[in-house]
C-alpha positions in Angstrom: -43.6 -31.4 -93.1 -43.5 -34.9 -91.5 -46.5 -36.2 -93.6 -47.3 -35.0 -97.1 -49.9 -36.1 -99.6 -48.4 -35.6 -103.1 -49.2 -36.4 -106.7 -46.3 -38.3 -108.3 -45.1 -41.6 -109.7 -43.8 -43.5 -106.7 -41.0 -45.1 -108.7 -39.5 -41.6 -109.1 -39.6 -40.6 -105.5 -36.1 -39.8 -104.1 -36.5 -41.2 -100.6 -34.8 -43.7 -98.4 -37.5 -46.3 -99.0 -40.6 -46.7 -101.1 -43.3 -49.1 -100.2 -44.6 -51.7 -102.6 -48.3 -52.8 -102.5 -47.3 -56.4 -103.3 -49.1 -59.7 -103.6 -48.4 -62.5 -101.2 -45.8 -64.1 -103.6 -43.7 -61.0 -103.8 -42.9 -61.9 -107.4 -44.5 -58.9 -109.1 -47.9 -58.2 -110.5 -50.0 -55.4 -111.9 -50.5 -51.8 -110.9 -47.9 -50.3 -108.4 -46.3 -53.7 -107.9 -45.6 -54.2 -111.6 -44.4 -50.6 -112.0 -41.9 -51.0 -109.1 -40.5 -54.3 -110.4 -40.1 -52.8 -113.9 -38.3 -49.7 -112.7 -36.1 -51.7 -110.3 -34.9 -54.2 -112.8 -34.3 -58.0 -112.5 -32.3 -57.7 -109.4 -35.4 -57.0 -107.3 -37.3 -60.0 -108.5 -34.2 -62.2 -107.8 -34.0 -61.0 -104.2 -37.8 -61.4 -103.7 -37.5 -65.0 -104.7 -35.4 -65.6 -101.6 -38.0 -64.2 -99.1 -40.6 -66.9 -99.2 -43.6 -64.7 -99.8 -45.4 -62.4 -97.3 -48.6 -62.6 -95.2 -51.3 -60.0 -95.4 -50.4 -57.0 -93.1 -46.8 -58.0 -92.8 -43.8 -56.3 -94.5 -40.4 -57.4 -95.9 -37.3 -55.4 -97.0 -35.2 -55.6 -100.1 -32.7 -53.3 -101.9 -33.8 -50.6 -104.3 -31.7 -51.7 -107.2 -32.3 -49.3 -110.2 -34.9 -47.2 -108.3 -33.8 -43.8 -106.8 -34.1 -45.2 -103.2 -32.1 -47.4 -100.9 -34.8 -49.9 -100.1 -38.2 -51.3 -101.2 -40.5 -52.3 -98.4 -43.0 -54.9 -99.6 -46.3 -55.2 -97.8 -49.5 -57.2 -98.7 -52.7 -55.3 -98.3 -56.1 -56.9 -97.7 -58.6 -57.7 -100.5 -61.8 -55.7 -99.8 -64.8 -57.8 -99.3 -67.4 -56.0 -97.2 -65.4 -54.2 -94.5 -66.5 -56.6 -91.9 -63.8 -59.2 -92.2 -60.9 -57.3 -90.5 -59.8 -55.4 -93.6 -59.3 -52.1 -91.7 -57.1 -53.7 -89.1 -55.1 -55.6 -91.7 -54.6 -52.4 -93.8 -53.5 -50.4 -90.7 -51.0 -53.2 -90.0 -49.5 -52.8 -93.4 -48.6 -49.1 -92.6 -47.4 -49.8 -89.0 -45.2 -52.8 -90.0 -43.7 -51.0 -93.0 -42.9 -47.9 -90.9 -41.4 -49.9 -88.1 -39.2 -51.8 -90.7 -38.2 -48.4 -92.2 -37.3 -47.1 -88.7 -35.2 -50.1 -87.9 -33.4 -49.7 -91.2 -32.5 -46.1 -90.4 -34.8 -44.5 -93.0 -35.6 -40.8 -92.6 -37.9 -40.6 -95.6 -40.5 -43.1 -96.8 -43.1 -43.0 -99.7 -46.3 -45.1 -99.7 -48.8 -45.7 -102.4 -52.4 -46.0 -101.4 -52.3 -49.7 -100.4 -55.2 -52.0 -101.5 -57.0 -49.1 -103.3 -56.4 -50.5 -106.8 -57.1 -54.1 -107.9 -57.8 -55.2 -104.3 -60.9 -53.0 -104.3 -60.5 -51.1 -101.0 -62.7 -47.9 -101.3 -60.2 -45.1 -101.9 -61.6 -42.7 -99.4 -61.5 -45.3 -96.6 -58.1 -46.5 -97.7 -56.7 -43.0 -97.4 -58.4 -42.5 -94.0 -56.7 -45.6 -92.7 -53.3 -44.5 -94.1 -53.5 -41.0 -92.6 -54.4 -42.3 -89.2 -51.8 -45.1 -89.1 -49.1 -42.8 -90.3 -50.2 -40.0 -87.9 -50.0 -42.4 -85.0 -46.5 -43.5 -85.9 -45.3 -39.9 -86.4 -46.6 -38.9 -83.0 -43.8 -41.1 -81.5 -41.2 -41.0 -84.2 -39.2 -38.5 -86.4 -39.6 -39.3 -90.1 -40.9 -37.7 -93.3 -43.6 -39.8 -94.8 -45.2 -39.3 -98.2 -48.6 -40.7 -99.4 -48.2 -40.7 -103.2 -51.3 -40.4 -105.2 -50.7 -41.2 -108.9 -54.1 -40.3 -110.3 -55.8 -37.3 -108.8 -59.0 -38.2 -110.7 -59.2 -41.5 -108.7 -58.7 -39.8 -105.4 -61.5 -38.6 -103.1 -62.2 -38.1 -99.5 -65.4 -39.4 -98.0 -68.3 -38.3 -100.1 -70.4 -37.0 -97.2 -67.5 -34.9 -95.8 -66.6 -33.6 -99.3 -70.2 -32.5 -99.9 -70.4 -30.9 -96.5 -67.2 -28.9 -97.0 -68.3 -28.0 -100.5 -71.6 -26.6 -99.3 -69.8 -24.7 -96.5 -67.4 -23.2 -99.1 -70.3 -22.3 -101.4 -72.2 -20.6 -98.6 -69.3 -18.4 -97.6 -67.3 -18.0 -100.8 -70.5 -17.0 -102.8 -71.5 -14.7 -100.0 -68.2 -12.9 -100.3 -67.9 -12.7 -104.1 -71.5 -12.7 -105.5 -73.8 -11.0 -103.0 -74.4 -7.3 -104.0 -73.1 -4.7 -101.6 -76.6 -3.4 -101.0 -77.8 -6.8 -100.0 -74.9 -7.3 -97.6 -75.6 -4.0 -96.0 -79.3 -4.6 -95.6 -78.5 -8.0 -94.1 -76.2 -6.3 -91.6 -78.8 -3.7 -90.7 -76.7 -0.8 -91.9 -78.2 0.3 -95.2 -80.5 2.9 -93.7 -77.7 4.4 -91.6 -75.3 4.6 -94.6 -77.5 6.1 -97.2 -79.8 8.4 -95.2 -79.3 12.2 -95.8 -78.0 12.8 -92.3 -74.9 10.6 -93.0 -73.8 13.1 -95.6 -74.9 16.3 -93.8 -74.2 15.9 -90.1 -70.8 17.4 -89.3 -70.6 15.5 -86.0 -70.7 12.0 -87.6 -67.8 9.8 -86.6 -66.2 8.9 -90.0 -64.6 5.8 -88.6 -67.8 4.3 -87.4 -68.9 3.4 -91.0 -68.2 -0.1 -92.3 -65.0 -0.2 -94.4 -66.7 -1.6 -97.4 -68.9 1.5 -97.7 -66.0 3.9 -98.1 -65.2 3.2 -101.7 -65.3 5.5 -104.7 -68.2 3.4 -106.1 -70.5 4.0 -103.1 -69.5 7.4 -101.8 -68.2 10.7 -103.2 -64.4 10.6 -103.5 -63.7 13.3 -100.9 -66.0 11.7 -98.3 -64.5 8.3 -99.0 -61.0 9.6 -98.4 -62.1 11.3 -95.1 -63.6 8.0 -94.0 -60.4 6.2 -94.7 -58.3 8.7 -92.7 -60.7 8.6 -89.8 -60.7 4.9 -89.6 -56.9 4.7 -89.8 -56.6 7.3 -87.0 -59.1 5.4 -84.8 -57.3 2.0 -85.4 -54.0 3.6 -84.3 -55.7 5.0 -81.2 -57.3 1.6 -80.3 -54.0 -0.1 -80.7 -51.7 2.3 -78.9 -53.9 4.7 -77.1 -53.9 8.3 -78.3 -50.2 8.9 -79.1 -48.9 12.5 -78.8 -47.9 14.0 -82.1 -44.3 14.3 -80.9 -44.0 10.6 -80.0 -40.5 9.2 -80.8 -39.8 6.1 -82.8 -38.3 4.4 -79.7 -41.4 5.1 -77.7 -43.6 3.7 -80.5 -41.5 0.6 -80.8 -41.8 -0.1 -77.1 -45.6 -0.5 -77.7 -45.0 -3.4 -80.1 -47.5 -6.2 -79.8 -46.5 -9.8 -78.9 -44.7 -11.5 -81.8 -45.8 -14.7 -83.4 -43.0 -16.7 -81.6 -43.9 -15.1 -78.2 -47.6 -15.8 -78.5 -47.0 -19.3 -79.8 -44.7 -20.3 -76.9 -47.1 -18.7 -74.4 -50.0 -20.6 -75.8 -48.1 -23.9 -75.7 -47.4 -23.3 -72.0 -51.1 -22.3 -71.4 -52.3 -25.5 -73.1 -49.9 -27.6 -71.0 -48.2 -29.1 -74.1 -44.5 -29.9 -74.5 -42.7 -28.5 -77.5 -42.6 -32.0 -79.1 -46.3 -32.6 -78.6 -47.1 -29.3 -80.2 -44.9 -29.5 -83.3 -45.9 -33.1 -84.0 -49.6 -32.2 -83.8 -48.9 -29.3 -86.1 -47.2 -31.5 -88.7 -44.1 -29.4 -88.4 -40.5 -30.8 -88.3 -38.2 -30.4 -85.3 -35.7 -28.2 -87.2 -38.3 -25.6 -88.1 -39.7 -25.5 -84.6 -36.2 -24.9 -83.2 -35.8 -21.9 -85.5 -39.1 -20.4 -84.3 -38.2 -20.9 -80.7 -34.8 -19.3 -81.1 -36.0 -16.3 -83.1 -38.4 -14.0 -81.4 -39.2 -12.2 -84.7 -39.6 -15.3 -86.8 -42.1 -14.8 -89.7 -43.9 -18.0 -90.5 -45.8 -18.9 -93.7 -49.6 -18.8 -93.3 -49.9 -22.7 -93.5 -47.3 -22.9 -90.7 -49.1 -20.4 -88.5 -52.4 -22.2 -89.1 -50.8 -25.6 -88.4 -49.9 -24.3 -84.9 -53.4 -22.9 -84.4 -54.8 -26.4 -85.1 -52.2 -28.1 -82.9 -53.2 -25.7 -80.0 -56.9 -26.3 -80.8 -57.6 -22.5 -80.9 -61.0 -21.0 -81.4 -61.6 -18.9 -84.5 -61.0 -15.7 -82.6 -57.8 -17.1 -81.1 -56.7 -18.3 -84.5 -57.2 -14.9 -86.0 -55.2 -13.3 -83.1 -52.3 -15.7 -83.7 -52.4 -15.1 -87.5 -52.3 -11.3 -86.9 -49.0 -11.6 -85.1 -47.6 -13.0 -88.4 -49.4 -10.4 -90.6 -52.2 -12.8 -91.8 -56.0 -13.2 -91.4 -58.7 -15.7 -92.4 -60.8 -14.5 -95.3 -63.9 -15.7 -97.0 -62.3 -14.8 -100.3 -60.0 -17.9 -99.9 -61.2 -21.5 -100.2 -58.1 -22.5 -98.1 -59.2 -20.2 -95.3 -62.8 -21.4 -95.4 -61.8 -25.1 -95.2 -59.7 -24.3 -92.1 -62.6 -22.4 -90.6 -64.9 -25.4 -91.3 -62.7 -27.8 -89.3 -62.3 -25.3 -86.4 -66.0 -24.7 -86.2 -66.7 -28.5 -86.2 -64.1 -29.0 -83.5 -61.9 -31.3 -85.7 -58.2 -30.4 -85.0 -56.6 -33.4 -86.6 -54.1 -31.8 -89.0 -53.8 -35.0 -91.1 -57.5 -35.1 -91.7 -57.6 -31.4 -92.5 -54.8 -32.0 -95.0 -56.8 -34.8 -96.7 -59.6 -32.2 -97.3 -57.2 -29.5 -98.5 -55.6 -31.9 -100.9 -59.0 -32.9 -102.3 -59.8 -29.2 -103.0 -56.4 -28.6 -104.5 -55.2 -26.3 -101.7 -51.9 -26.0 -99.9 -51.4 -28.4 -97.0 -50.8 -27.4 -93.3 -47.3 -27.8 -91.9 -43.8 -27.0 -93.2 
């Protein structure tokens, strides 16, 4: 995917360029700056002495020396004071200028630390927010893979209010799925009386498939009845999907009734939304090569994060998202924290894939894109 948040030591990233959160002298210091200078060896310091320092928000390029990268891009982040002295604009400039320098140098892969979030005191959640937005803006116009490298997960957090809101949203839905007794769920849905009244078991005209699926289990119904319910539901689902098929239907006839594939639905939705292919795959945090595969293969089977990334790019509703997922054999479920977080952002109308990935990373979930 074009932008990834990863846990790693930036001095071990095998990319074209790593970015150094330097001080204005460019002669080394503590934290990330010191670690990069130590790993690169004395050649880096010798070259830095020739650069004449660097202003806040600007960026300068050197060789990588003993690091596993071609270049080191040195940028000087702002010292946090109160957030009212241009710190945000200066920090965003660090990312923009570093990325522009990487582009001009022919870099295809770049790794950033969280600039200014260490000794310079920039709040980590706000520092990450600035990084994600600045990198996202750059990637909307350029082809590059960019990593935001978090060394210490314990020191990483998204905004406290957002984290708490998502956590509560997860708790409400995840607990409901896993902890609420079946009888409580059935009463809440207004179905308990229908399920457990004597006429359910005695009336021969009862439509077996009309009962909720969760009721037809060996724990809640006699085994024979449960099996009949399953068969009835399966039959009804087939009839809903295809119409009532004759028993003698051929395989060729059945195959002609295939639903739209993932690729077909995706391309149709892109046209309906008035997007170009490039706009869509960039909004989805998908690289161009993968999108080309999807476009050229009618029966391409994506991963779930890839399918959801396109749902976010297309700004689909929950129902539309579920429909797109079904074409790839997936569904959103309240038994998955990953799915609940995606649902949270869709319900709140936030379709920024990079912001969603911030939250997914904070909750130790897979990121969207591929």
